[in-house]
KEGUZA-484993 format. One record per residue (C-alpha): residue number from 1; chain; x, y, z. Coordinates in nm, 3 decimals. Each point is the difference from the previous one (the first is absolute). Last residue first. Layout:
+-------+------+---------+---------+---------+
| lumti | miza |      xx |      yy |      zz |
+-------+------+---------+---------+---------+
|   NUM |    A |       X |       Y |       Z |
...
+-------+------+---------+---------+---------+
REM end
This chain:
+-------+------+---------+---------+---------+
| lumti | miza |      xx |      yy |      zz |
+-------+------+---------+---------+---------+
|   239 |    A |  -1.968 |   2.577 |   2.460 |
|   238 |    A |  -0.074 |   0.310 |   0.209 |
|   237 |    A |   0.148 |   0.231 |  -0.258 |
|   236 |    A |  -0.298 |  -0.053 |  -0.231 |
|   235 |    A |  -0.214 |   0.213 |   0.229 |
|   234 |    A |   0.213 |   0.307 |  -0.054 |
|   233 |    A |   0.270 |   0.080 |   0.253 |
|   232 |    A |  -0.036 |   0.264 |   0.268 |
|   231 |    A |   0.319 |   0.195 |   0.012 |
|   230 |    A |   0.374 |  -0.044 |  -0.017 |
|   229 |    A |  -0.024 |  -0.373 |   0.061 |
|   228 |    A |   0.311 |  -0.179 |   0.120 |
|   227 |    A |   0.057 |  -0.318 |  -0.198 |
|   226 |    A |  -0.027 |  -0.369 |   0.078 |
|   225 |    A |   0.061 |  -0.198 |  -0.324 |
|   224 |    A |  -0.317 |  -0.129 |  -0.164 |
|   223 |    A |   0.012 |   0.201 |  -0.323 |
|   222 |    A |   0.366 |  -0.075 |  -0.071 |
|   221 |    A |  -0.052 |  -0.375 |   0.049 |
|   220 |    A |  -0.311 |   0.002 |  -0.218 |
|   219 |    A |   0.189 |   0.186 |  -0.273 |
|   218 |    A |   0.285 |  -0.249 |   0.015 |
|   217 |    A |  -0.242 |  -0.293 |  -0.025 |
|   216 |    A |  -0.179 |   0.169 |  -0.290 |
|   215 |    A |   0.335 |   0.061 |  -0.172 |
|   214 |    A |   0.118 |  -0.361 |   0.042 |
|   213 |    A |  -0.327 |  -0.152 |  -0.124 |
|   212 |    A |  -0.015 |   0.231 |  -0.302 |
|   211 |    A |   0.366 |  -0.052 |  -0.091 |
|   210 |    A |  -0.047 |  -0.378 |   0.015 |
|   209 |    A |  -0.316 |   0.017 |  -0.210 |
|   208 |    A |   0.173 |   0.217 |  -0.261 |
|   207 |    A |   0.302 |  -0.232 |  -0.012 |
|   206 |    A |  -0.226 |  -0.297 |  -0.069 |
|   205 |    A |  -0.203 |   0.199 |  -0.255 |
|   204 |    A |   0.327 |   0.051 |  -0.185 |
|   203 |    A |  -0.035 |  -0.350 |  -0.148 |
|   202 |    A |  -0.331 |   0.100 |  -0.159 |
|   201 |    A |   0.158 |   0.278 |  -0.204 |
|   200 |    A |  -0.203 |  -0.046 |  -0.320 |
|   199 |    A |  -0.128 |   0.357 |   0.009 |
|   198 |    A |  -0.352 |  -0.125 |   0.082 |
|   197 |    A |   0.144 |  -0.195 |   0.293 |
|   196 |    A |   0.185 |   0.302 |   0.136 |
|   195 |    A |  -0.314 |   0.214 |  -0.026 |
|   194 |    A |  -0.207 |  -0.262 |   0.180 |
|   193 |    A |   0.247 |  -0.009 |   0.287 |
|   192 |    A |  -0.036 |   0.373 |   0.067 |
|   191 |    A |  -0.204 |  -0.060 |   0.316 |
|   190 |    A |   0.284 |  -0.219 |   0.127 |
|   189 |    A |   0.231 |   0.303 |  -0.007 |
|   188 |    A |  -0.258 |   0.267 |   0.090 |
|   187 |    A |  -0.048 |  -0.141 |   0.349 |
|   186 |    A |   0.364 |   0.072 |   0.083 |
|   185 |    A |  -0.036 |   0.366 |  -0.094 |
|   184 |    A |  -0.312 |   0.033 |   0.216 |
|   183 |    A |   0.179 |  -0.166 |   0.291 |
|   182 |    A |   0.300 |   0.235 |  -0.048 |
|   181 |    A |  -0.232 |   0.303 |   0.008 |
|   180 |    A |  -0.167 |  -0.131 |   0.315 |
|   179 |    A |   0.336 |  -0.049 |   0.170 |
|   178 |    A |   0.110 |   0.354 |  -0.087 |
|   177 |    A |  -0.311 |   0.145 |   0.166 |
|   176 |    A |   0.047 |  -0.236 |   0.291 |
|   175 |    A |   0.355 |   0.118 |   0.051 |
|   174 |    A |  -0.112 |   0.364 |  -0.024 |
|   173 |    A |  -0.230 |  -0.044 |   0.302 |
|   172 |    A |  -0.166 |   0.342 |  -0.004 |
|   171 |    A |   0.008 |   0.299 |  -0.234 |
|   170 |    A |  -0.380 |   0.017 |  -0.034 |
|   169 |    A |   0.026 |   0.020 |  -0.378 |
|   168 |    A |   0.270 |  -0.265 |  -0.019 |
|   167 |    A |  -0.183 |  -0.244 |   0.224 |
|   166 |    A |  -0.320 |   0.051 |  -0.198 |
|   165 |    A |   0.185 |  -0.038 |  -0.332 |
|   164 |    A |   0.158 |  -0.326 |   0.116 |
|   163 |    A |  -0.342 |  -0.131 |   0.101 |
|   162 |    A |  -0.142 |   0.088 |  -0.342 |
|   161 |    A |   0.296 |  -0.164 |  -0.173 |
|   160 |    A |  -0.052 |  -0.322 |   0.196 |
|   159 |    A |  -0.374 |   0.006 |  -0.064 |
|   158 |    A |   0.044 |   0.054 |  -0.373 |
|   157 |    A |   0.251 |  -0.284 |  -0.027 |
|   156 |    A |  -0.202 |  -0.246 |   0.206 |
|   155 |    A |  -0.355 |   0.116 |  -0.076 |
|   154 |    A |   0.047 |   0.076 |  -0.370 |
|   153 |    A |   0.218 |  -0.303 |  -0.064 |
|   152 |    A |  -0.229 |  -0.241 |   0.181 |
|   151 |    A |  -0.323 |   0.120 |  -0.158 |
|   150 |    A |   0.153 |   0.004 |  -0.348 |
|   149 |    A |   0.147 |  -0.345 |   0.058 |
|   148 |    A |  -0.332 |  -0.142 |   0.116 |
|   147 |    A |  -0.187 |   0.156 |  -0.294 |
|   146 |    A |   0.241 |  -0.130 |  -0.265 |
|   145 |    A |   0.017 |  -0.353 |   0.140 |
|   144 |    A |  -0.378 |  -0.001 |   0.050 |
|   143 |    A |  -0.057 |   0.087 |  -0.367 |
|   142 |    A |   0.249 |  -0.261 |  -0.122 |
|   141 |    A |  -0.160 |  -0.271 |   0.211 |
|   140 |    A |  -0.354 |   0.104 |  -0.104 |
|   139 |    A |   0.101 |  -0.022 |  -0.370 |
|   138 |    A |   0.148 |  -0.347 |   0.042 |
|   137 |    A |   0.369 |  -0.077 |   0.027 |
|   136 |    A |   0.109 |  -0.326 |  -0.158 |
|   135 |    A |   0.318 |  -0.072 |   0.194 |
|   134 |    A |   0.306 |  -0.144 |  -0.171 |
|   133 |    A |   0.039 |   0.214 |  -0.313 |
|   132 |    A |  -0.078 |   0.318 |   0.195 |
|   131 |    A |   0.240 |  -0.115 |   0.273 |
|   130 |    A |   0.302 |   0.008 |  -0.231 |
|   129 |    A |   0.184 |   0.326 |   0.070 |
|   128 |    A |  -0.084 |   0.028 |   0.373 |
|   127 |    A |   0.086 |  -0.366 |   0.042 |
|   126 |    A |   0.361 |   0.089 |  -0.066 |
|   125 |    A |   0.156 |  -0.264 |  -0.229 |
|   124 |    A |   0.212 |  -0.256 |   0.184 |
|   123 |    A |  -0.230 |  -0.286 |  -0.109 |
|   122 |    A |  -0.248 |   0.073 |  -0.277 |
|   121 |    A |  -0.367 |  -0.083 |   0.058 |
|   120 |    A |  -0.221 |  -0.027 |  -0.311 |
|   119 |    A |  -0.088 |  -0.365 |   0.063 |
|   118 |    A |  -0.153 |   0.096 |   0.336 |
|   117 |    A |  -0.296 |   0.168 |  -0.169 |
|   116 |    A |  -0.226 |   0.113 |   0.284 |
|   115 |    A |  -0.375 |   0.068 |   0.015 |
|   114 |    A |  -0.131 |   0.249 |   0.261 |
|   113 |    A |  -0.169 |  -0.155 |   0.304 |
|   112 |    A |   0.269 |   0.094 |   0.252 |
|   111 |    A |   0.028 |   0.356 |  -0.131 |
|   110 |    A |  -0.373 |   0.071 |  -0.007 |
|   109 |    A |  -0.060 |  -0.145 |   0.346 |
|   108 |    A |   0.291 |   0.197 |   0.145 |
|   107 |    A |  -0.124 |   0.323 |  -0.162 |
|   106 |    A |  -0.346 |  -0.050 |   0.150 |
|   105 |    A |   0.160 |  -0.048 |   0.341 |
|   104 |    A |   0.208 |   0.317 |  -0.051 |
|   103 |    A |  -0.312 |   0.194 |  -0.101 |
|   102 |    A |  -0.170 |  -0.104 |   0.324 |
|   101 |    A |   0.306 |   0.094 |   0.207 |
|   100 |    A |   0.028 |   0.336 |  -0.178 |
|    99 |    A |  -0.366 |   0.077 |   0.074 |
|    98 |    A |   0.050 |  -0.086 |   0.365 |
|    97 |    A |   0.312 |   0.217 |   0.012 |
|    96 |    A |  -0.185 |   0.292 |  -0.160 |
|    95 |    A |  -0.281 |  -0.037 |   0.254 |
|    94 |    A |   0.250 |  -0.017 |   0.286 |
|    93 |    A |   0.176 |   0.316 |  -0.121 |
|    92 |    A |  -0.331 |   0.190 |  -0.019 |
|    91 |    A |  -0.131 |  -0.141 |   0.328 |
|    90 |    A |   0.322 |   0.088 |   0.181 |
|    89 |    A |  -0.019 |   0.373 |  -0.085 |
|    88 |    A |   0.358 |   0.123 |   0.044 |
|    87 |    A |   0.103 |  -0.064 |  -0.359 |
|    86 |    A |   0.378 |   0.045 |  -0.032 |
|    85 |    A |   0.144 |  -0.309 |   0.168 |
|    84 |    A |  -0.283 |  -0.235 |  -0.089 |
|    83 |    A |   0.023 |   0.107 |  -0.366 |
|    82 |    A |   0.378 |  -0.044 |   0.013 |
|    81 |    A |  -0.049 |  -0.361 |   0.105 |
|    80 |    A |  -0.250 |  -0.043 |  -0.282 |
|    79 |    A |   0.274 |   0.107 |  -0.241 |
|    78 |    A |   0.213 |  -0.293 |   0.106 |
|    77 |    A |  -0.305 |  -0.221 |  -0.052 |
|    76 |    A |  -0.063 |   0.138 |  -0.350 |
|    75 |    A |   0.364 |  -0.009 |  -0.108 |
|    74 |    A |   0.041 |  -0.368 |   0.089 |
|    73 |    A |  -0.330 |  -0.135 |  -0.135 |
|    72 |    A |   0.006 |  -0.038 |  -0.378 |
|    71 |    A |   0.335 |  -0.062 |  -0.168 |
|    70 |    A |   0.202 |  -0.128 |   0.293 |
|    69 |    A |  -0.252 |  -0.184 |   0.213 |
|    68 |    A |  -0.243 |  -0.132 |  -0.260 |
|    67 |    A |   0.246 |  -0.037 |  -0.287 |
|    66 |    A |   0.268 |  -0.166 |   0.209 |
|    65 |    A |  -0.249 |  -0.223 |   0.180 |
|    64 |    A |  -0.135 |  -0.119 |  -0.337 |
|    63 |    A |   0.353 |  -0.076 |  -0.119 |
|    62 |    A |   0.076 |  -0.178 |   0.327 |
|    61 |    A |  -0.305 |  -0.224 |  -0.043 |
|    60 |    A |   0.093 |  -0.083 |  -0.361 |
|    59 |    A |   0.354 |  -0.098 |   0.105 |
|    58 |    A |   0.306 |   0.003 |  -0.223 |
|    57 |    A |   0.355 |   0.014 |   0.135 |
|    56 |    A |   0.309 |   0.224 |  -0.005 |
|    55 |    A |  -0.123 |   0.350 |  -0.086 |
|    54 |    A |  -0.344 |  -0.096 |   0.127 |
|    53 |    A |   0.137 |  -0.022 |   0.354 |
|    52 |    A |   0.142 |   0.354 |  -0.010 |
|    51 |    A |  -0.329 |   0.141 |  -0.127 |
|    50 |    A |  -0.193 |  -0.187 |   0.266 |
|    49 |    A |   0.233 |   0.144 |   0.264 |
|    48 |    A |  -0.041 |   0.350 |  -0.150 |
|    47 |    A |  -0.379 |  -0.027 |   0.013 |
|    46 |    A |  -0.010 |  -0.159 |   0.345 |
|    45 |    A |   0.219 |   0.283 |   0.130 |
|    44 |    A |  -0.230 |   0.265 |  -0.146 |
|    43 |    A |  -0.298 |  -0.181 |   0.154 |
|    42 |    A |   0.176 |   0.008 |   0.337 |
|    41 |    A |   0.069 |   0.370 |  -0.056 |
|    40 |    A |  -0.369 |   0.066 |  -0.058 |
|    39 |    A |  -0.099 |  -0.196 |   0.310 |
|    38 |    A |   0.251 |   0.192 |   0.212 |
|    37 |    A |  -0.118 |   0.329 |  -0.147 |
|    36 |    A |  -0.359 |  -0.090 |   0.086 |
|    35 |    A |   0.094 |  -0.102 |   0.355 |
|    34 |    A |   0.206 |   0.317 |   0.051 |
|    33 |    A |  -0.293 |   0.212 |  -0.120 |
|    32 |    A |  -0.219 |  -0.180 |   0.249 |
|    31 |    A |   0.177 |   0.121 |   0.309 |
|    30 |    A |   0.023 |  -0.270 |   0.266 |
|    29 |    A |   0.311 |   0.163 |   0.151 |
|    28 |    A |   0.209 |  -0.297 |   0.113 |
|    27 |    A |  -0.121 |  -0.258 |  -0.251 |
|    26 |    A |  -0.025 |   0.266 |  -0.272 |
|    25 |    A |   0.367 |   0.089 |   0.043 |
|    24 |    A |   0.082 |  -0.370 |  -0.015 |
|    23 |    A |  -0.195 |  -0.010 |  -0.326 |
|    22 |    A |   0.217 |   0.283 |  -0.136 |
|    21 |    A |   0.327 |  -0.166 |   0.101 |
|    20 |    A |  -0.113 |  -0.338 |  -0.135 |
|    19 |    A |  -0.104 |   0.157 |  -0.330 |
|    18 |    A |   0.342 |   0.165 |  -0.039 |
|    17 |    A |   0.174 |  -0.330 |   0.071 |
|    16 |    A |  -0.230 |  -0.162 |  -0.258 |
|    15 |    A |   0.078 |   0.273 |  -0.252 |
|    14 |    A |   0.377 |  -0.015 |   0.043 |
|    13 |    A |   0.008 |  -0.379 |  -0.038 |
|    12 |    A |  -0.231 |   0.006 |  -0.302 |
|    11 |    A |   0.200 |   0.273 |  -0.173 |
|    10 |    A |   0.319 |  -0.204 |   0.052 |
|     9 |    A |  -0.168 |  -0.308 |  -0.151 |
|     8 |    A |  -0.131 |   0.212 |  -0.289 |
|     7 |    A |   0.356 |   0.128 |  -0.063 |
|     6 |    A |   0.156 |  -0.345 |  -0.051 |
|     5 |    A |  -0.120 |   0.004 |  -0.362 |
|     4 |    A |   0.230 |   0.292 |  -0.082 |
|     3 |    A |   0.305 |  -0.175 |   0.144 |
|     2 |    A |  -0.028 |  -0.301 |  -0.230 |
|     1 |    A |  -0.145 |  -0.336 |   0.101 |
+-------+------+---------+---------+---------+
REM end
């Protein structure tokens, strides 16, 4: 296995460590945004692990898990964590989470009942460049993939930038402002996966996923470091 194809394993290790840190934070604080982020990161890790596995061995179940977790659900559940952080009306965030859970279950049914063509599988070729020949995506699957990724990108990236702007405007907690910017930047890397695939750069998706995981972890670390407040912080500061 060449160096490039080792990257998904590194991304998986970083992401699962990141998820464990966030879920531990939820365990001690019981704040729902941490739970949603932990779930989203776990899905991210499952996606990169499935991708790494499919680089060396075929499995129809793993392919379906890769598409469901990596292509459909990761961004949406990460974004749902940001929704819980920024929306202070519990019923609104809970309603959105319930809707996302229902849509995720529908997505799982669609993915695991879609026809597969195992004969088209090519070993050591990135699954991101050949999945369309392997998995017969239906119209509802494609629509849900688009909608889930739009929801996730807007809430995760937009929410992180909004928080950073609030910190900057109020001139408080500069470390958290920087951390939110880095999180937003990291989220853009996996979000741009489709562009890389369309340009025929499927191999570089591995590097993009690794950079995204590392940057989001760094941003989270920066945002959660104890810092002296110079004034009353905005609501998002109490993460």
